[in-house]
N, C-alpha and C positions, 0 to 999 in steps of 0.2 A: 576223455575227463579233463586233460590239460586244456584241450580246446574251448571247452566250456568255461573253464577259470581264466582263459587268456580274453574271451568274449566279455564275461563279466568285469575283469579288470579294464578293459578298453571302454565298456559302457560306463564304469564308475569314473575313469579319467574324465572321459568326455561330458559327464554329468557335472564334475567337479569344475572343468572348465567352462561351462554354460553359467553354473552358479556364480563363479568369479566374474565372468564377464557382465553378467546381469547386476552385480553388486557394484561393480565398477561404475556402470552407467547410470544405477541409482545415484551414486555418491555424486557423480559429476552433474547430474540433472539438479541434485538438491543444492549443489554449492550454485549453479546458475540461476535457480529460482530464488535463492537468498540474495545474489547480485541484483537479480531483476526487481525485487521487492525494495532494496536499498535505493536503487534509481528512479523507481516510480514514487517512493516516499519524497525524494528529494525534488522531483519534478512536480508532485502535487503540493509542496512547501513553495516552490517558486511560482506555481500559478496562483495561488492564496495570496501571495506577497503582491503579485503584479494586480490581482483584482482588487486588493486593498489600497495600492498606490492609485489605482485608476479611478477608483470610487472618490477617494480624498481629493483628488486633482480635478475631478468634474462634478462633484455633489452640488455645487451651485450653479452650474450650467442651466440656463432656462430650458434647453431641449430635454433635459433629463427629469424635469419636473414632473412629466407624467409618465415616465417610465417605471413599470411595475417593479424591477427587479431594484432600482434605486428606492422606491417607495417601502419595500420590504426591508430593506437595509436600514432606512431610516427608522421604520417601526421598531425592528428589533433593538437598535441602538437605544433608542427611547425606552424599550421595556428593560433591557440589562440595566441601563443607569438607574432607573427608579426601582429595580431589585436591589441594585447595590446599595443605593440609598436606605431602603428599607433594612437591610442587614445591618448597615452602619448604626441606624437608629436604635436598633435592639441591642447591638455591642455596648452602645453609650447609654 
């Protein structure tokens, strides 16, 4: 009987240690994912700013007149400005 209780105690101890290890791993992974997300967000903001800076520096270059990305940006800027003007007209 004592042997069975010892085996059960050992099994419970081992299970507790396994749960503790898994909880620590989960906590560590969650912390790393949060850091990763923060760095990816900063990286995406930097890429966005670089793209805006590049566009503004090269939007009048002749070789970009036929570039589809430049055309899309120009079209969307025009649409945004028109929508802002409509909003301003309604407010006033």
